[in-house]
C-alpha positions in Angstrom: -5.1 -14.3 5.6 -5.3 -13.9 2.3 -9.0 -15.0 0.7 -10.1 -14.6 -2.6 -13.6 -12.1 -2.9 -16.1 -11.5 -6.0 -13.6 -8.5 -7.3 -10.2 -9.5 -6.1 -8.3 -10.0 -2.4 -8.6 -9.7 0.6 -6.1 -9.2 3.5 -7.1 -9.6 7.0 -4.0 -9.7 10.1 -5.7 -12.5 11.9 -4.3 -12.0 15.9 -4.6 -14.7 18.1 -3.6 -15.2 22.1 -1.7 -18.9 22.8 -4.6 -20.1 24.0 -6.7 -19.4 20.6 -8.9 -16.3 21.6 -8.7 -13.0 19.6 -6.9 -10.4 19.9 -8.8 -6.4 20.7 -6.7 -5.5 17.5 -7.3 -8.0 15.0 -9.0 -8.6 11.5 -7.7 -5.7 10.0 -6.3 -5.3 6.8 -8.1 -4.6 3.1 -9.2 -5.7 -0.3 -7.2 -4.9 -3.3 -8.2 -2.0 -5.6 -6.4 -2.9 -8.7 -5.8 -6.5 -10.2 -1.9 -6.3 -9.5 -0.3 -9.0 -11.2 1.1 -12.6 -10.2 4.3 -10.6 -8.7 2.7 -7.9 -6.6 -0.5 -7.5 -4.5 -1.5 -4.2 -2.3 -3.7 -4.0 -0.1 -5.1 -0.4 0.8 -6.8 -0.2 4.4 -10.5 -0.6 4.9 -13.0 1.2 6.6 -13.0 -1.3 9.8 -9.0 -0.7 9.6 -9.5 3.2 9.7 -12.3 2.8 12.7 -10.5 -0.2 14.5 -6.8 1.8 14.2 -7.4 5.4 13.2 -3.5 5.7 12.5 -3.9 2.4 9.9 -6.1 4.4 7.5 -3.4 5.4 4.9 -1.8 1.8 5.6 -1.4 -0.4 2.0 0.2 -3.7 2.8 1.6 -5.2 0.1 3.2 -9.6 -0.4 6.0 -9.0 -3.1 7.6 -11.9 -4.8 10.7 -10.3 -6.1 12.7 -13.7 -7.2 11.3 -17.7 -7.2 13.2 -17.6 -3.6 11.9 -14.7 -2.0 8.4 -13.2 -0.8 8.2 -9.6 0.5 5.6 -7.7 3.2 5.9 -4.7 3.0 3.8 -2.0 4.9 3.4 1.6 3.8 1.8 4.2 5.8 1.9 7.6 3.8 0.4 9.6 6.4 3.7 9.1 8.5 5.9 8.2 6.1 7.0 5.1 7.3 7.9 1.9 5.7 8.5 -1.2 7.2 9.6 -4.7 4.9 10.4 -7.8 5.8 11.3 -11.0 3.3 11.0 -14.8 4.0 13.6 -17.6 2.1 11.0 -19.5 0.8 13.5 -22.0 0.3 13.4 -22.6 4.5 10.4 -23.9 5.7 9.2 -23.2 8.7 7.1 -25.6 10.8 3.8 -24.6 11.7 2.7 -23.6 15.1 0.8 -26.2 17.4 -3.2 -25.7 17.8 -5.0 -23.6 18.4 -2.8 -21.4 17.6 -2.4 -22.0 14.2 -5.7 -22.9 13.6 -6.2 -26.7 13.0 
């Protein structure tokens, strides 16, 4: 989930079970540290994340619009030298999941 804060944007991963209850590992993420751009926003891990998932304390999640038709979600964990990236084709809508999974 991305929400606006007084100083920028906040990313939180909201993991839930199919019955709608929160997973034990949820609400991790962070706030933007810079203004970013219209095409890219970066979210360094916050203190809550570092306490919940110690290995994730150096995580930086990013959203990038590579083109007008592609959105990329990227995770970089510098402490381990690991990188993950997935691209979404914005020209192909996906139906929303049924409630409560998709928050009614």
